[in-house]
C-alpha positions in Angstrom: 9.1 16.0 11.4 8.6 13.1 9.0 6.5 11.3 11.6 4.3 14.3 12.0 3.8 14.7 8.2 2.9 11.0 7.9 0.5 11.3 10.8 -1.2 14.3 9.1 -1.5 12.5 5.8 -3.0 9.4 7.5 -5.4 11.5 9.4 -6.6 13.3 6.3 -7.0 10.0 4.5 -9.0 8.5 7.3 -11.2 11.6 7.6 -11.8 11.7 3.9 -12.8 8.1 3.7 -15.2 8.4 6.6 -16.7 11.6 5.5 -16.6 11.8 1.6 -19.1 14.7 1.8 -16.5 17.0 3.4 -15.2 17.6 -0.1 -17.8 16.2 -2.5 -21.0 17.7 -1.2 -19.5 20.8 0.3 -19.0 22.6 -3.0 -15.3 21.8 -3.3 -15.6 18.8 -5.7 -18.4 17.3 -7.7 -21.4 16.1 -5.7 -21.5 12.4 -5.3 -25.3 12.2 -5.4 -25.0 13.1 -9.1 -23.6 9.6 -9.8 -25.2 6.2 -9.5 -23.5 3.7 -7.1 -22.1 1.8 -10.1 -20.5 5.0 -11.5 -18.9 5.8 -8.1 -17.6 2.2 -7.8 -16.1 2.4 -11.3 -14.4 5.7 -10.6 -13.1 4.4 -7.2 -11.6 1.4 -8.9 -10.0 3.6 -11.6 -8.4 5.6 -8.8 -7.4 2.4 -7.0 -5.7 1.0 -10.1 -4.1 4.3 -11.1 -0.3 4.8 -11.1 -0.8 8.2 -9.4 -0.5 9.1 -5.8 -3.1 11.9 -5.4 -5.5 12.0 -2.5 -8.3 10.0 -4.2 -5.8 7.3 -5.3 -4.4 7.0 -1.8 -7.9 6.7 -0.3 -9.1 4.2 -3.0 -6.0 2.0 -2.6 -6.6 1.7 1.1 -10.2 0.5 0.6 -11.4 -3.1 0.0 -13.9 -3.9 -2.7 -16.6 -4.2 0.0 -15.8 -0.8 1.4 -16.0 0.7 -2.1 -19.4 -0.9 -2.6 -20.6 0.4 0.7 -19.4 4.0 0.0 -20.9 3.9 -3.5 -24.3 2.8 -2.2 -24.2 5.3 0.7 -23.3 8.4 -1.3 -24.7 7.5 -4.8 -27.9 8.6 -6.4 -31.0 7.1 -4.8 
C-alpha cells in the first residue's frame, strides 16, 4: 500500500510540473498569466526553499533552476 501511495504522489507531482495550467489556469488556483516570469521564478524559489512539504514545495524542490526559468517564461505574462 505504501508503494501505491508513493506512486500516486509521484504521478501527481510529475503531472503538475508538466501541466501547471491544470490547477493554475483552470480556476482552482491563481492564474499564472497574471504574473511576470520574474514573479513566478521568485515564488517558485520561495517554495523550493520553504520548510513545508505541500504540493508546490514538493514540485519546486524537484526542479532545477533552469526548469524554474523555463516554466516561468512559458506560463508568465507575455
